[in-house]
N, C-alpha and C positions, 0 to 999 in steps of 0.2 A: 405453506412456508414452513422451511427448515432451520432451525436458528444455531445448528451445530456449526463448527467452523469446518472447513475442508481445507485441506493441505494444497498451496500451490507453488510451484517452482520458480524461480527466479534465478536469475548472473547478473550477480552484483560485483563489478570492476573484475568479470572473469572467472568469478566464485560462485560455483552453485550453493543454492541456499532454497529452504524449502519457508514459506510462510501460511500459517492456520489463520483462515478468515471465514467469515460469515458470507454466503453469497452475496446478499446484498451490500455490504461495504467491497467487496472484490469486483461487482460491475458498477459500483460507484467511482472507483479506483481507476477502471478500465476507463470509463467515460470522461473523467478528466484529463488522463494521458490522451486520449483521442482530439479534445479540445483544446489541448496544449499543442497538438502536433507532436507528442511526445513516445517514446519506448515506455512501457512499462516497466522496463529495467530499468530506465535511464532515471525514471522517476524515484524510485523504488531507493536507486542507489543515493537520491541526492536527501532523500528522507534519512536515509540510515546514515548519512556523514553528519548529517544536524540534530538528530536525537541523543538526549542525554544516556549516560551509564545506566540509568535508573529505569529505563526505558525500553521494553523489547520493541524488535521492528514490526510485529503485528499491532501492536497498540499505536505504536507511532504513526501506522498508515491511517488505523481509524480515527486517530483523532486528528490526523492532517485532512481527509475525508471529511471529518463532521465541521471542521474550521470553515473549509471551502464552500459546504452548504448553510454553514452560517452565512456567509458574507455575500449570497445570493438576494 
């Protein structure tokens, strides 16, 4: 198991960006998107729009995944 974050490219509202996430978080994020029938980019854009200024996108995605898994 590798706990180091790896960069992943996303397109948010037409703009390319990269997010560094650990493989486990990235896999869980993909699974959630599939379960919801949504594209990863759309889900990431929604998270990006709702995160506070004091929270980076990678952290916001991690928190989203954590909250979703806790809700199960």
